[in-house]
C-alpha positions as a Python dict, from the first residue, in 0.01 Angstrom:
ca = {
    (1, 'M'): (0, 0, 0),
    (2, 'I'): (-88, -349, 120),
    (3, 'N'): (-446, -342, 300),
    (4, 'K'): (-401, -463, 669),
    (5, 'T'): (-774, -540, 702),
    (6, 'P'): (-876, -852, 522),
    (7, 'L'): (-1201, -874, 346),
    (8, 'K'): (-1492, -1067, 511),
    (9, 'Q'): (-1417, -1429, 484),
    (10, 'P'): (-1659, -1601, 226),
    (11, 'T'): (-1881, -1866, 371),
    (12, 'S'): (-1777, -2230, 280),
    (13, 'L'): (-1993, -2434, 76),
    (14, 'P'): (-2152, -2713, 326),
    (15, 'G'): (-1919, -3025, 345),
    (16, 'F'): (-1609, -2810, 316),
    (17, 'E'): (-1585, -2653, 666),
    (18, 'H'): (-1304, -2868, 761),
    (19, 'V'): (-1053, -2749, 482),
    (20, 'N'): (-805, -2493, 647),
    (21, 'R'): (-861, -2146, 496),
    (22, 'Y'): (-661, -1838, 555),
    (23, 'W'): (-587, -1466, 446),
    (24, 'D'): (-307, -1430, 198),
    (25, 'D'): (-148, -1124, 283),
    (26, 'R'): (51, -1095, -26),
    (27, 'L'): (-211, -1161, -278),
    (28, 'Q'): (-491, -993, -75),
    (29, 'V'): (-718, -1285, -107),
    (30, 'W'): (-887, -1561, 107),
    (31, 'S'): (-726, -1893, 37),
    (32, 'A'): (-821, -2242, 109),
    (33, 'K'): (-514, -2483, 147),
    (34, 'I'): (-592, -2853, 59),
    (35, 'L'): (-367, -3165, 169),
    (36, 'P'): (-374, -3512, 0),
    (37, 'G'): (-712, -3665, 20),
    (38, 'E'): (-901, -3323, 27),
    (39, 'F'): (-1078, -3115, -242),
    (40, 'Y'): (-1251, -2783, -229),
    (41, 'V'): (-1492, -2616, -445),
    (42, 'S'): (-1585, -2231, -427),
    (43, 'T'): (-1852, -2000, -577),
    (44, 'H'): (-1659, -1701, -469),
    (45, 'G'): (-1337, -1510, -565),
    (46, 'E'): (-1122, -1752, -332),
    (47, 'M'): (-761, -1894, -411),
    (48, 'I'): (-696, -2258, -362),
    (49, 'C'): (-363, -2376, -293),
    (50, 'T'): (-177, -2681, -244),
    (51, 'V'): (177, -2834, -281),
    (52, 'L'): (250, -3148, -487),
    (53, 'G'): (497, -3417, -528),
    (54, 'S'): (391, -3736, -710),
    (55, 'C'): (37, -3651, -631),
    (56, 'I'): (-199, -3475, -882),
    (57, 'S'): (-433, -3198, -867),
    (58, 'A'): (-705, -3139, -1108),
    (59, 'C'): (-875, -2792, -1143),
    (60, 'I'): (-1209, -2762, -1282),
    (61, 'R'): (-1454, -2484, -1324),
    (62, 'D'): (-1736, -2373, -1519),
    (63, 'R'): (-1588, -2069, -1745),
    (64, 'T'): (-1947, -1890, -1736),
    (65, 'L'): (-2033, -1915, -1380),
    (66, 'G'): (-1688, -1887, -1247),
    (67, 'I'): (-1758, -2198, -1014),
    (68, 'G'): (-1482, -2438, -954),
    (69, 'G'): (-1256, -2642, -750),
    (70, 'M'): (-946, -2845, -693),
    (71, 'N'): (-871, -3172, -577),
    (72, 'H'): (-538, -3361, -458),
    (73, 'F'): (-496, -3737, -484),
    (74, 'M'): (-223, -3973, -402),
    (75, 'L'): (-321, -4298, -592),
    (76, 'P'): (-520, -4358, -916),
    (77, 'V'): (-776, -4610, -792),
    (78, 'Q'): (-933, -4749, -484),
    (79, 'G'): (-1145, -5089, -508),
    (80, 'D'): (-1517, -5069, -519),
    (81, 'H'): (-1731, -4956, -234),
    (82, 'T'): (-1997, -4711, -192),
    (83, 'V'): (-1928, -4361, -74),
    (84, 'K'): (-2146, -4061, -115),
    (85, 'W'): (-2066, -3675, -72),
    (86, 'G'): (-2137, -3593, 291),
    (87, 'D'): (-2035, -3945, 453),
    (88, 'S'): (-1755, -3958, 681),
    (89, 'D'): (-1543, -4182, 448),
    (90, 'V'): (-1518, -3901, 190),
    (91, 'T'): (-1186, -3781, 301),
    (92, 'G'): (-1047, -4113, 291),
    (93, 'A'): (-1170, -4192, -40),
    (94, 'T'): (-1070, -3905, -217),
    (95, 'R'): (-696, -3977, -175),
    (96, 'Y'): (-777, -4202, -472),
    (97, 'G'): (-810, -4043, -825),
    (98, 'N'): (-1132, -4223, -909),
    (99, 'W'): (-1336, -4079, -620),
    (100, 'A'): (-1130, -3734, -605),
    (101, 'M'): (-1214, -3682, -988),
    (102, 'E'): (-1588, -3783, -938),
    (103, 'F'): (-1655, -3579, -643),
    (104, 'L'): (-1501, -3262, -779),
    (105, 'L'): (-1663, -3296, -1122),
    (106, 'N'): (-2000, -3364, -967),
    (107, 'Q'): (-1981, -3094, -719),
    (108, 'V'): (-1933, -2840, -978),
    (109, 'L'): (-2226, -2980, -1186),
    (110, 'K'): (-2458, -2993, -885),
    (111, 'L'): (-2371, -2625, -818),
    (112, 'G'): (-2520, -2539, -1181),
    (113, 'G'): (-2201, -2609, -1404),
    (114, 'K'): (-2255, -2731, -1746),
    (115, 'K'): (-2014, -3004, -1903),
    (116, 'H'): (-1972, -2830, -2237),
    (117, 'N'): (-1868, -2488, -2032),
    (118, 'L'): (-1586, -2694, -1811),
    (119, 'E'): (-1246, -2592, -1822),
    (120, 'V'): (-975, -2857, -1676),
    (121, 'K'): (-637, -2788, -1562),
    (122, 'L'): (-372, -3065, -1445),
    (123, 'F'): (-69, -3025, -1229),
    (124, 'G'): (165, -3258, -1045),
    (125, 'G'): (272, -3612, -1086),
    (126, 'G'): (633, -3551, -1028),
    (127, 'Q'): (883, -3845, -998),
    (128, 'V'): (990, -3759, -648),
    (129, 'L'): (942, -4111, -468),
    (130, 'A'): (1247, -4316, -555),
    (131, 'N'): (1144, -4631, -372),
    (132, 'L'): (826, -4657, -600),
    (133, 'T'): (788, -4743, -952),
    (134, 'D'): (663, -4398, -1131),
    (135, 'I'): (348, -4339, -931),
    (136, 'G'): (335, -3989, -1067),
    (137, 'Q'): (333, -4100, -1424),
    (138, 'R'): (66, -4371, -1332),
    (139, 'N'): (-148, -4069, -1168),
    (140, 'I'): (-110, -3834, -1483),
    (141, 'I'): (-217, -4141, -1718),
    (142, 'F'): (-507, -4185, -1470),
    (143, 'A'): (-622, -3817, -1482),
    (144, 'Y'): (-609, -3773, -1872),
    (145, 'D'): (-793, -4109, -1921),
    (146, 'F'): (-1072, -3993, -1661),
    (147, 'I'): (-1105, -3659, -1831),
    (148, 'R'): (-1110, -3817, -2167),
    (149, 'K'): (-1390, -4051, -2066),
    (150, 'E'): (-1602, -3784, -1937),
    (151, 'G'): (-1589, -3614, -2280),
    (152, 'L'): (-1366, -3330, -2130),
    (153, 'S'): (-1044, -3207, -2255),
    (154, 'V'): (-726, -3061, -2070),
    (155, 'S'): (-680, -2678, -2147),
    (156, 'S'): (-337, -2654, -1985),
    (157, 'S'): (-125, -2868, -1761),
    (158, 'D'): (219, -2874, -1583),
    (159, 'V'): (278, -3227, -1498),
    (160, 'G'): (547, -3488, -1455),
    (161, 'D'): (938, -3434, -1434),
    (162, 'I'): (1106, -3468, -1102),
    (163, 'F'): (967, -3143, -927),
    (164, 'S'): (769, -3073, -646),
    (165, 'R'): (524, -2786, -728),
    (166, 'K'): (347, -2531, -533),
    (167, 'V'): (-12, -2450, -713),
    (168, 'L'): (-233, -2163, -650),
    (169, 'Y'): (-580, -2163, -826),
    (170, 'F'): (-843, -1919, -881),
    (171, 'P'): (-1186, -2068, -979),
    (172, 'D'): (-1340, -1738, -1058),
    (173, 'T'): (-1102, -1647, -1334),
    (174, 'G'): (-929, -1985, -1427),
    (175, 'S'): (-585, -1842, -1342),
    (176, 'A'): (-325, -2069, -1226),
    (177, 'K'): (7, -2011, -1086),
    (178, 'V'): (269, -2291, -1043),
    (179, 'K'): (603, -2263, -871),
    (180, 'K'): (847, -2547, -905),
    (181, 'M'): (1018, -2604, -565),
    (182, 'A'): (1389, -2509, -541),
    (183, 'S'): (1493, -2862, -504),
    (184, 'G'): (1360, -3121, -759),
    (185, 'R'): (1352, -3373, -482),
    (186, 'N'): (1211, -3155, -191),
    (187, 'E'): (1266, -3345, 130),
    (188, 'T'): (972, -3227, 300),
    (189, 'I'): (738, -3329, 20),
    (190, 'I'): (906, -3680, -13),
    (191, 'R'): (875, -3727, 379),
    (192, 'R'): (499, -3629, 363),
    (193, 'E'): (407, -3845, 72),
    (194, 'Q'): (610, -4149, 225),
    (195, 'D'): (408, -4099, 563),
    (196, 'Y'): (93, -4062, 375),
    (197, 'M'): (168, -4379, 158),
    (198, 'Q'): (246, -4579, 485),
    (199, 'T'): (-80, -4464, 636),
    (200, 'I'): (-274, -4570, 336),
    (201, 'K'): (-110, -4906, 359),
    (202, 'Q'): (-214, -4950, 743),
    (203, 'E'): (-543, -4843, 672),
    (204, 'T'): (-610, -5101, 383),
    (205, 'T'): (-765, -5409, 543),
    (206, 'K'): (-924, -5577, 234),
    (207, 'P'): (-704, -5759, 7),
    (208, 'G'): (-711, -5612, -353),
    (209, 'D'): (-856, -5279, -260),
    (210, 'V'): (-551, -5064, -316),
    (211, 'E'): (-262, -5130, -544),
    (212, 'L'): (40, -4968, -395),
    (213, 'F'): (278, -5058, -705),
}
């Protein structure tokens, strides 16, 4: 029988108050839903979920402490400028893989995670935007390269192909559930990523800051 009374919502860590969190009635767990350009880290038994097209989500956790999180980025690299956790520019910066990976990894380490205990999983990178070269593949290559340079390895992944994916991740246990969308080229995801890409173009003011392929 499904429990109709949600458990008390865990307090989010400082800096993550803006992330949409809700009670998942089916799985009986609090969940944080992240969008492109967001990431979330939890020290509690929460679920983190997102939907990916050509974007990538990395899930990183400390196996011993059960502390971890997920990011969601659209493009591999942004040009150089200084951004620090807590700045108003963080959400804009973390749409890019170089910042999204740095912030997620550093936040887990700041909470006590140890590099030798870290478990990394990768999802997404589907070829769903037909009007661009394979940005999904570029994202996959970037993510694997970043992880290798950090001295880490990927324990499991579901990347590439032409599918959009819904990902459910549980940082406390490391469990990840992936559902490929019914249509390989899901129209809602395509429209969202096209709109998001256009927003990035409009907000890019310095030549050379963003390579849009």
